[in-house]
N, C-alpha and C positions, 0 to 999 in steps of 0.2 A: 252836175255832180252834187250828191246829197251832202248834208252837213257831216254825217258821220264819216263818210269815205273821205271828205275833204281833210278831216281832223286825222284820219289814218295816214293819208299822203304827207300832211305836214309833219307827222311824228316820224315817217320814214325817212324824210329828207331833213329833218330838224338839225340844229347845231349842237345839241348837247350829246356827249358820247359818254358811255360807261366803260369802264376798264375791267377786264376779266382776265383770268390766266390764259396764257396762250395754249392753242390747240395745235399740236404738231400736225402738219398737212404734208404728206409725202408726194413729191413730184417726180415721175420717172418717165421720160419719153413723151409720146403723144398720148394724151388723155381722151377716151371715149366720153360721149355724154354720160353713160352709166357711172364711170370713174369720177366725173365731175359731181354728179348728183351724190354719190357716196361721201365725197369729201365735203360737200355743203352739208349733208346731213350730220355728218360727224360734228361739225361746228354747231349746227342747230340743235342737237342733242344737249349740249351743254348750257344753252340759254335758260334752261328752267331749273338750274341748279344741279348739283352732282347727281350723277346717274348711280341709283342704289346698286349695291353688289348684287350680281345675278339677275339684273335687268338689262334689257337692250332697248334703247330709246332713239327714235329717229324723229327729226323735224326737218322739213324741207319744202321748197317752193317748187310745185310740179310744173305749173305753167303760170301765165302772167295773172291768173285769177284763182288759182287752186294751190292751198297750203295743205300738207299732210303731217300729222302728229301721230306717232304709232309707238306702242311700248309693249314689250313682252316680258314675262317673268314667271317664276313658279311660286305659287301660293305655300302657305304653311304646311300643307299636306303633300307638296311636291307635284301639284297639277298645273300643267302649263296654261297660263292665262295670257291674254292680249286685249288690248284696246286700240282702236284707230279712230280718229276724228279728222273730218275733212273740212277745211274752212274755205268757203267760196266767197270771193269779193263780188258783190253786187253793187248797182247804182244806189240803193237805200240802205246798205249796210253789209256786214259781214255774217254769212250763213254758217252756222256750226251744224254739220252733219254727223251725228253720233250713230252708234250702232242701236239697232232696234226697229226700224230707223226713226230716229229723233231729229227734228229740225226746229232750229230757232235762231233769230238773229241775236247775236251777243251784244251786251251793252255794259255800262259801268266799268267796274274794275277789271272784268274779264276782257272787254273791248280794249281798255288801256293796255293791260298785260300783252294781249295780242300784238297790238300796234308797236309795242316796245320791242317784243321778241322779233317781229319782221324787220324792223329798222336795224337792229343790232345784226340779224342774220345778213342782211344786205351789206352793212358795213364791214362786217367780219369776213364774210365770203369774198367781197370785193379785194379786201387786202390780203388775206391769206391764201386764197385759191387761184385768183386771178391777177394778183398783184398790181391792182389799179387803186388809186385814190377814189374812195367812195363818194367824195363831193364832186369830183371834176370827171371823174371817169378815165383819166389819163393814166397809162402804165407808169409805174414807179421806174425811176431810172436805174 
């Protein structure tokens, strides 16, 4: 495992926790994978700060090595805009795939921010969506 990936894993399961306002997660009956992904994305959207009025933001883990950040909004002329970034976890680092297409391994502050966001995502979705302790994986009583 590369140094960068090891750092990300350490940050993901690290001991320090950040507190944020609660995100209301609604649970009704049996949830499909799509329902769970929507609830996870709702939490993920708040990890980058407040969603501006008129914007729709999503941030979620698609599979064990792929993260998606997507945002939609209307510009000052009322034209619909959108941006999607895919982050792929590789042995040598985190590859950022942007529209264009543009590919680059992230580093520095961007890598730190990504690692912190993914750790918080895991902790908060474990607690709020799956009702599990993020450190042990055990269900809350």
